[in-house]
RODO-2510 file (C-alpha; in nm, 4 decimals, decimal comma):
residues 450
     n   res          X          Y          Z
     1     x    11,7180     9,5092     9,2537
     2     x    11,7515     9,2597     9,5366
     3     x    11,5435     9,2736     9,8521
     4     x    11,7014     8,9804    10,0299
     5     x    11,8603     9,1724    10,3184
     6     x    11,5289     9,2578    10,4799
     7     x    11,6137     9,0116    10,7546
     8     x    11,8811     9,2516    10,8752
     9     x    11,6935     9,5784    10,8648
    10     x    11,4225     9,7650    10,6830
    11     x    11,6751     9,9999    10,5263
    12     x    11,8144     9,7128    10,3250
    13     x    11,4962     9,6962    10,1157
    14     x    11,4148    10,0635    10,0772
    15     x    11,3345    10,1164     9,7103
    16     x    11,2033    10,4028     9,4997
    17     x    10,8536    10,5359     9,5738
    18     x    10,8181    10,8516     9,3649
    19     x    10,6185    11,0115     9,6426
    20     x    10,3309    10,7611     9,6318
    21     x    10,1418    10,7036     9,9533
    22     x     9,9183    10,4266    10,0810
    23     x     9,6965    10,6165    10,3275
    24     x     9,6017    10,3379    10,5658
    25     x     9,5017    10,3503    10,9270
    26     x     9,7840    10,3604    11,1785
    27     x    10,0781    10,4024    10,9380
    28     x    10,2943    10,7118    10,9787
    29     x    10,5819    10,8197    10,7594
    30     x    10,9211    10,8394    10,9314
    31     x    11,1300    10,8978    10,6184
    32     x    11,0309    11,0179    10,2733
    33     x    11,2072    11,1813     9,9806
    34     x    11,1629    11,1761     9,6042
    35     x    11,2657    10,8115     9,5874
    36     x    11,1487    10,6322     9,8982
    37     x    10,9067    10,6153    10,1892
    38     x    10,9369    10,4214    10,5140
    39     x    10,6451    10,4019    10,7548
    40     x    10,5720    10,2651    11,1007
    41     x    10,2447    10,1476    11,2525
    42     x    10,2309    10,3223    11,5892
    43     x     9,9256    10,1230    11,6921
    44     x    10,1285     9,8006    11,6698
    45     x    10,3971     9,9093    11,9180
    46     x    10,3967     9,6668    12,2101
    47     x    10,6329     9,6123    12,4994
    48     x    10,8128     9,2780    12,4878
    49     x    11,0715     9,1953    12,7524
    50     x    11,2093     9,4679    12,9738
    51     x    11,3787     9,7307    12,7598
    52     x    11,2501     9,5938    12,4288
    53     x    10,9472     9,6600    12,2095
    54     x    10,8044     9,5098    11,8923
    55     x    10,6347     9,6994    11,6100
    56     x    10,5454     9,6720    11,2426
    57     x    10,7182     9,8909    10,9829
    58     x    10,7003     9,8878    10,6044
    59     x    10,8618    10,0053    10,2820
    60     x    10,6512    10,0953     9,9772
    61     x    10,8008    10,0147     9,6355
    62     x    10,7825    10,2243     9,3203
    63     x    10,5665    10,0941     9,0332
    64     x    10,8720     9,9812     8,8352
    65     x    11,0270     9,7965     9,1283
    66     x    10,6902     9,6475     9,2238
    67     x    10,6545     9,5058     8,8733
    68     x    10,9900     9,3314     8,9107
    69     x    10,9450     9,2156     9,2685
    70     x    10,5847     9,1000     9,2338
    71     x    10,4699     9,2989     9,5353
    72     x    10,4184     9,6668     9,6096
    73     x    10,5272     9,6780     9,9714
    74     x    10,7179     9,4853    10,2350
    75     x    10,6117     9,4853    10,5975
    76     x    10,8489     9,3778    10,8741
    77     x    10,7841     9,2924    11,2367
    78     x    11,0895     9,4170    11,4256
    79     x    11,2061     9,3848    11,7830
    80     x    11,3670     9,7053    11,9083
    81     x    11,6219     9,6866    12,1892
    82     x    11,5812    10,0261    12,3530
    83     x    11,8812     9,9710    12,5821
    84     x    12,1408     9,8345    12,3391
    85     x    12,0222    10,0301    12,0315
    86     x    11,9597     9,7368    11,8001
    87     x    11,6824     9,6103    11,5704
    88     x    11,5980     9,2471    11,5018
    89     x    11,3605     9,1524    11,2196
    90     x    11,1292     8,8657    11,3193
    91     x    10,8867     8,8373    11,0301
    92     x    10,8253     8,9737    10,6809
    93     x    10,5126     9,0165    10,4730
    94     x    10,4943     9,0905    10,1005
    95     x    10,1730     9,2572     9,9779
    96     x    10,0294     9,3258     9,6340
    97     x     9,8502     9,6375     9,5062
    98     x     9,5276     9,5310     9,6783
    99     x     9,7109     9,4990    10,0111
   100     x     9,6657     9,1227    10,0016
   101     x     9,9515     8,9226    10,1527
   102     x    10,1199     8,7261     9,8719
   103     x    10,3928     8,5791    10,0903
   104     x    10,4741     8,5733    10,4590
   105     x    10,7815     8,4349    10,6266
   106     x    10,9367     8,4134    10,9703
   107     x    11,3080     8,4683    11,0192
   108     x    11,4490     8,1327    11,1264
   109     x    11,7600     8,2804    11,2889
   110     x    11,6856     8,6422    11,3831
   111     x    11,9950     8,8603    11,4107
   112     x    12,0222     9,1880    11,5956
   113     x    12,1644     9,4779    11,3946
   114     x    12,3176     9,7736    11,5732
   115     x    12,1418    10,0985    11,4871
   116     x    12,3745    10,3287    11,2931
   117     x    12,3664    10,7008    11,3601
   118     x    12,1605    10,9135    11,1186
   119     x    12,0171    10,6060    10,9457
   120     x    11,6598    10,5114    10,8680
   121     x    11,6943    10,2353    11,1260
   122     x    11,7729    10,5016    11,3836
   123     x    11,4603    10,6953    11,2884
   124     x    11,2499    10,3829    11,3344
   125     x    11,4253    10,3013    11,6616
   126     x    11,3591    10,6499    11,7958
   127     x    10,9911    10,6346    11,6958
   128     x    10,9526    10,3147    11,8972
   129     x    11,1906    10,3700    12,1888
   130     x    11,1829    10,7487    12,2231
   131     x    10,8356    10,8534    12,1011
   132     x    10,7684    11,2218    12,0595
   133     x    10,4846    11,4246    12,2003
   134     x    10,1986    11,5868    12,0139
   135     x    10,3663    11,9276    11,9865
   136     x    10,6700    11,7768    11,8173
   137     x    10,4533    11,5742    11,5778
   138     x    10,2621    11,8863    11,4780
   139     x    10,5883    12,0744    11,4183
   140     x    10,7155    11,7937    11,1943
   141     x    10,3883    11,7880    11,0014
   142     x    10,4100    12,1622    10,9359
   143     x    10,7743    12,1357    10,8287
   144     x    10,6967    11,8475    10,5924
   145     x    10,4147    12,0473    10,4373
   146     x    10,6509    12,3417    10,3791
   147     x    10,9177    12,1220    10,2188
   148     x    10,6748    11,9477     9,9866
   149     x    10,5290    12,2810     9,8797
   150     x    10,8747    12,4181     9,7983
   151     x    10,9608    12,1102     9,5916
   152     x    10,7388    12,2307     9,3095
   153     x    10,5222    12,0191     9,0835
   154     x    10,2212    11,9283     9,2906
   155     x    10,1191    12,1808     9,5542
   156     x     9,9736    12,1162     9,8936
   157     x     9,6371    12,2698     9,9675
   158     x     9,6983    12,4428    10,2974
   159     x     9,3351    12,5261    10,3463
   160     x     9,2451    12,1565    10,3552
   161     x     9,3183    11,9587    10,6720
   162     x     9,6198    11,7300    10,6542
   163     x     9,5537    11,3591    10,6316
   164     x     9,5221    11,2247    10,9813
   165     x     9,5835    10,8791    11,1140
   166     x     9,4808    10,7407    11,4521
   167     x     9,7554    10,7438    11,7117
   168     x     9,7051    10,5291    12,0168
   169     x     9,9111    10,4864    12,3267
   170     x    10,0926    10,1499    12,3274
   171     x     9,8539     9,9078    12,4899
   172     x    10,0781     9,7797    12,7651
   173     x    10,2404    10,1047    12,8758
   174     x    10,0934    10,2364    13,2000
   175     x    10,2045    10,5902    13,2861
   176     x    10,2084    10,6895    13,6508
   177     x     9,9908    10,9973    13,6817
   178     x     9,7608    11,1622    13,9289
   179     x     9,4251    10,9935    13,9761
   180     x     9,2294    11,2142    13,7410
   181     x     9,0483    11,1459    13,4173
   182     x     9,2364    11,2825    13,1165
   183     x     9,2092    11,2349    12,7391
   184     x     9,3981    10,9451    12,5825
   185     x     9,7392    11,0798    12,4774
   186     x     9,9016    11,0033    12,1480
   187     x    10,2275    10,8989    12,3130
   188     x    10,3109    10,7708    12,6575
   189     x    10,4516    11,0297    12,8928
   190     x    10,7438    10,9553    13,1258
   191     x    10,6428    10,8038    13,4593
   192     x    10,5185    11,0449    13,7261
   193     x    10,4380    11,3147    13,4706
   194     x    10,0701    11,4076    13,4483
   195     x     9,9204    11,4238    13,0999
   196     x     9,7341    11,7241    12,9818
   197     x     9,7639    11,6877    12,6042
   198     x     9,4156    11,6332    12,4617
   199     x     9,3840    11,3304    12,2402
   200     x     9,1742    11,1587    12,0353
   201     x     8,8786    10,9370    12,0595
   202     x     8,8599    10,6872    11,7721
   203     x     8,7153    10,9708    11,5655
   204     x     8,9825    11,2276    11,6560
   205     x     9,3262    11,1812    11,5112
   206     x     9,6811    11,3152    11,5202
   207     x     9,8197    11,5044    11,2195
   208     x    10,0668    11,3543    10,9785
   209     x    10,2720    11,5335    10,7163
   210     x    10,0645    11,6278    10,4145
   211     x    10,1586    11,4185    10,1142
   212     x    10,0975    11,4126     9,7440
   213     x     9,8114    11,1991     9,6169
   214     x     9,9211    10,8552     9,5087
   215     x     9,9684    10,8176     9,1352
   216     x    10,0161    10,4450     9,1557
   217     x     9,7568    10,2384     8,9655
   218     x     9,5351    10,0461     9,2010
   219     x     9,6462    10,2319     9,5119
   220     x     9,3719    10,1849     9,7735
   221     x     9,1993    10,4891     9,9148
   222     x     9,0332    10,4979    10,2538
   223     x     8,7904    10,7623    10,3667
   224     x     8,7500    10,8754    10,7247
   225     x     8,4136    10,6993    10,7437
   226     x     8,5756    10,3718    10,6364
   227     x     8,8225    10,3841    10,9239
   228     x     8,5489    10,4103    11,1859
   229     x     8,4216    10,0577    11,2164
   230     x     8,1478     9,9745    11,4623
   231     x     7,9287     9,6871    11,5748
   232     x     7,6150     9,7882    11,3843
   233     x     7,4885     9,9481    11,0655
   234     x     7,6912    10,0107    10,7512
   235     x     8,0186    10,0046    10,9456
   236     x     7,9218     9,6878    11,1331
   237     x     8,0730     9,3364    11,1225
   238     x     7,8986     9,2374    10,7994
   239     x     8,0912     9,5101    10,6149
   240     x     8,4289     9,5135    10,7922
   241     x     8,5939     9,3143    10,5143
   242     x     8,4776     9,5643    10,2517
   243     x     8,5788     9,8801    10,4379
   244     x     8,9561     9,8487    10,4137
   245     x     9,1881     9,6303    10,2015
   246     x     9,3856     9,5251    10,5076
   247     x     9,0628     9,4063    10,6692
   248     x     8,9795     9,1611    10,3906
   249     x     9,0194     8,8635    10,6239
   250     x     8,7144     8,9830    10,8165
   251     x     8,5152     8,8592    10,5163
   252     x     8,7365     8,6017    10,3440
   253     x     8,9168     8,4435    10,6394
   254     x     8,8584     8,0770    10,7179
   255     x     8,9768     8,0821    11,0810
   256     x     8,7860     8,3710    11,2274
   257     x     8,6705     8,4366    11,5829
   258     x     8,4469     8,4094    11,7725
   259     x     8,2950     8,0647    11,7254
   260     x     8,0283     7,8517    11,8895
   261     x     8,1974     7,5846    12,0992
   262     x     8,0316     7,2485    12,0669
   263     x     8,1789     6,9173    12,1742
   264     x     8,5555     6,9344    12,1311
   265     x     8,8210     6,6651    12,1295
   266     x     8,8615     6,5883    12,5000
   267     x     9,2234     6,5499    12,6072
   268     x     9,4367     6,5725    12,9192
   269     x     9,5553     6,9225    12,8359
   270     x     9,8012     7,0860    13,0719
   271     x     9,6417     7,3715    13,2664
   272     x     9,6941     7,7240    13,1452
   273     x     9,9627     7,8883    13,3574
   274     x     9,8393     8,2264    13,4783
   275     x    10,0967     8,4615    13,6285
   276     x     9,8698     8,7625    13,6744
   277     x    10,0271     8,9390    13,9692
   278     x     9,9068     9,2580    14,1354
   279     x     9,9498     9,5604    13,9097
   280     x     9,8740     9,9253    13,8624
   281     x     9,6085     9,9710    13,5956
   282     x     9,4507    10,2222    13,3630
   283     x     9,0898    10,2098    13,2413
   284     x     9,0126    10,3568    12,9001
   285     x     8,6950    10,3910    12,6975
   286     x     8,7768    10,3448    12,3298
   287     x     8,4270    10,4313    12,2162
   288     x     8,3716    10,0651    12,1321
   289     x     8,4699     9,8901    12,4545
   290     x     8,5973     9,9434    12,8045
   291     x     8,9635     9,8402    12,8216
   292     x     9,1982     9,7869    13,1139
   293     x     9,5722     9,8272    13,0557
   294     x     9,8177     9,6812    13,3036
   295     x    10,1867     9,7048    13,3887
   296     x    10,4768     9,4829    13,2894
   297     x    10,5465     9,1245    13,3841
   298     x    10,1985     8,9689    13,3752
   299     x    10,2101     8,6532    13,1668
   300     x    10,0213     8,3420    13,0663
   301     x    10,1689     8,0111    12,9494
   302     x     9,9650     7,8087    12,6998
   303     x    10,1020     7,4626    12,6151
   304     x    10,4533     7,5763    12,6973
   305     x    10,4349     7,9053    12,5062
   306     x    10,4666     8,2218    12,7142
   307     x    10,2638     8,5322    12,6304
   308     x    10,2689     8,8773    12,7909
   309     x     9,9402     9,0363    12,8976
   310     x     9,8841     9,3793    12,7415
   311     x     9,5232     9,4637    12,8212
   312     x     9,1714     9,3382    12,8836
   313     x     8,8529     9,4269    12,6953
   314     x     8,4908     9,3800    12,8043
   315     x     8,2122     9,2650    12,5740
   316     x     7,8364     9,2579    12,6309
   317     x     7,7222     8,9972    12,5535
   318     x     7,9973     8,7370    12,5209
   319     x     8,1406     8,6781    12,1753
   320     x     8,2186     8,3093    12,2205
   321     x     7,9148     8,0900    12,2742
   322     x     7,8984     7,7372    12,4164
   323     x     7,6401     7,5102    12,2552
   324     x     7,4599     7,8261    12,1491
   325     x     7,4531     7,9697    12,5011
   326     x     7,5441     8,3375    12,5272
   327     x     7,6627     8,4846    12,8550
   328     x     7,5703     8,8461    12,9336
   329     x     7,9328     8,9579    12,9742
   330     x     8,2834     8,8424    12,8865
   331     x     8,6340     8,9725    12,9393
   332     x     8,9115     8,9066    12,6892
   333     x     9,2725     8,8990    12,8107
   334     x     9,4941     9,0060    12,5176
   335     x     9,8539     8,8796    12,4988
   336     x    10,1514     8,8633    12,2642
   337     x    10,4851     8,6833    12,2631
   338     x    10,8306     8,8017    12,1563
   339     x    10,7669     8,7046    11,7945
   340     x    10,4441     8,9042    11,7821
   341     x    10,2120     8,6034    11,7948
   342     x     9,8908     8,6742    11,9824
   343     x     9,6742     8,4872    12,2300
   344     x     9,3360     8,5703    12,3812
   345     x     9,1917     8,4190    12,6984
   346     x     8,8134     8,4590    12,7163
   347     x     8,6272     8,4438    13,0475
   348     x     8,2483     8,4628    13,0604
   349     x     8,0407     8,6086    13,3433
   350     x     7,7010     8,5234    13,4834
   351     x     7,4849     8,7472    13,6990
   352     x     7,2886     8,6851    14,0131
   353     x     7,5760     8,7043    14,2570
   354     x     7,7327     8,9598    14,4855
   355     x     7,9421     9,2371    14,3288
   356     x     8,2767     9,1083    14,2068
   357     x     8,5452     9,3119    14,3892
   358     x     8,7951     9,3426    14,1019
   359     x     8,5239     9,4181    13,8497
   360     x     8,3989     9,6874    14,0851
   361     x     8,7481     9,8380    14,1057
   362     x     8,7497     9,8642    13,7278
   363     x     8,4061    10,0236    13,7161
   364     x     8,5041    10,2696    13,9889
   365     x     8,7981    10,3803    13,7717
   366     x     8,5857    10,4282    13,4611
   367     x     8,6646    10,7544    13,2733
   368     x     8,3929    11,0166    13,2452
   369     x     8,4133    11,0551    12,8679
   370     x     8,4578    10,8435    12,5575
   371     x     8,8159    10,8436    12,4366
   372     x     8,9476    10,9252    12,7846
   373     x     9,1277    10,7184    13,0450
   374     x     9,1674    10,7187    13,4199
   375     x     9,4428    10,5689    13,6320
   376     x     9,3691    10,5379    14,0036
   377     x     9,6321    10,5119    14,2739
   378     x     9,5212    10,1584    14,3609
   379     x     9,6204     9,8214    14,2170
   380     x     9,4209     9,5241    14,0953
   381     x     9,4756     9,1497    14,0719
   382     x     9,3680     9,0459    13,7200
   383     x     9,3944     8,6816    13,8222
   384     x     9,0824     8,7258    14,0337
   385     x     8,8865     8,7561    13,7080
   386     x     8,9899     8,4030    13,6080
   387     x     8,7771     8,1109    13,7354
   388     x     8,9317     7,8634    13,9785
   389     x     8,8211     7,5739    13,7579
   390     x     9,1102     7,5255    13,5090
   391     x     8,8959     7,3569    13,2399
   392     x     8,9084     7,5265    12,9007
   393     x     8,8577     7,5035    12,5251
   394     x     9,1499     7,5662    12,2877
   395     x     9,1347     7,6638    11,9207
   396     x     9,2999     7,8782    11,6556
   397     x     9,1120     8,1882    11,5507
   398     x     9,1608     8,5542    11,4743
   399     x     9,1295     8,8955    11,6242
   400     x     8,7564     8,9539    11,6665
   401     x     8,7945     9,3172    11,5555
   402     x     8,9487     9,4641    11,2390
   403     x     9,1884     9,3742    11,0840
   404     x     9,0728     9,0235    11,1896
   405     x     9,4290     8,8869    11,1761
   406     x     9,4331     8,5068    11,1878
   407     x     9,6717     8,2760    11,3711
   408     x     9,5566     8,3885    11,7162
   409     x     9,5518     8,1253    11,9923
   410     x     9,2209     8,1305    12,1784
   411     x     9,1585     7,9893    12,5252
   412     x     8,7965     7,9911    12,6418
   413     x     8,7553     7,9081    13,0089
   414     x     8,4610     7,6729    13,0647
   415     x     8,3411     7,8011    13,4009
   416     x     8,1901     8,1507    13,4211
   417     x     8,2813     8,4029    13,6890
   418     x     7,9940     8,5345    13,9000
   419     x     7,9188     8,9078    13,9207
   420     x     7,6178     9,1105    14,0240
   421     x     7,3388     9,1991    13,7856
   422     x     7,4058     9,5680    13,8542
   423     x     7,7695     9,5404    13,7454
   424     x     7,6751     9,3682    13,4227
   425     x     7,4043     9,6281    13,3595
   426     x     7,6589     9,9108    13,3888
   427     x     7,8845     9,7562    13,1254
   428     x     7,5882     9,6809    12,9010
   429     x     7,4769    10,0422    12,9271
   430     x     7,8232    10,1664    12,8305
   431     x     7,8677     9,9515    12,5204
   432     x     7,5625     9,7400    12,4377
   433     x     7,6090     9,4640    12,1825
   434     x     7,9819     9,5199    12,1272
   435     x     8,0283     9,1581    12,0241
   436     x     8,1085     9,0220    11,6805
   437     x     7,8678     8,7492    11,5621
   438     x     7,9775     8,3858    11,5687
   439     x     8,1890     8,2836    11,2681
   440     x     8,2047     7,9558    11,0765
   441     x     8,4145     7,6801    11,2319
   442     x     8,5139     7,5370    10,8909
   443     x     8,7710     7,2585    10,9298
   444     x     8,9205     7,3721    11,2577
   445     x     8,9839     7,1472    11,5544
   446     x     8,8599     7,2450    11,8986
   447     x     9,0443     7,0855    12,1885
   448     x     8,8777     7,0502    12,5265
   449     x     9,0436     6,9752    12,8591
   450     x     8,8899     6,6936    13,0623
***
């Protein structure tokens, strides 16, 4: 059976599954019958240009088809046009039974495919462009449980809780709500509608349809404890690569972040182009870090490549070090481009100064509970958190948290921003030592602007 039409849509490579499931963090089933299963990673949904979003989806192959194809699943990074009802595949990944990528390819000439009514593509498009609320998800989960039970064969244990996967609000979507602290919702509400649906901290999760246990040889299993990574102990950085097959790069990767920046190759690099305009913002506490999510249109240009800012995260102490020097605080600006490539701009802080006004705005909007968020009626200027000195280091690295995906462009600004000792102490008290240790440089180049 051919799988060559994946570049047009996911439906073109849907193959038999026989009900098998790969229960991995973030993936939710949008279509499943006796022969096939299509899933989407809600946590990967990100806003691209106005009216479009990008997200990962995947198709799991049956054992017989996997034996022929040489891989057990195909993942696709798609761009969803929420205005014109089309899907464009940008990248494909082929994974084996251990969830190791055996081949990865970019689509050289992406082509938009119009979403047909009542198709699997339409289901994916609706999940990304018209996400449902918690009540609807729970209703679907209950209905799926009923259908599977009536199918005969295996039965679903109703007394046991359904498998649950984390559901997070897309990082760059900022709902307009009253200035009150509320739990993080599983899906973004329409603007100007206050949220009251309780959601989940990293430990609390949204229900997914109960499914039959996988009968596929070598199918990975993940316990709830394995999903809850941390910065210390058995779930700390030293064990991230062992906790989940998709996190293997955390241990085996050769271009991991952070690193210690020594003397780089000094060049006349063009300055990073920051277009961080004034924006509404939302502060959330993930349980591991304080994050700030912003509105649309904030971008950065790195060597001619434009990335969209999705959110900022604070780390105490800094993850990147310079000649072994560790700063007490750092902020990471997280970005992505239309093809899903990622870039992180790291800015370090030093104490001893007067309170930084923008940092104080963020602290003032801090939620009162872990897993909650707060959106004030004010705006911030993220650009004020970037030093005036344009000098920077440039290197290729990875996400510094699971799944430790490589190919991330890192910009580390050389000059620290000054804040007060009290401000740094507040962030340290919230999440002390939420920094991954320095990783090996290996054979990477580090460029340094003059």
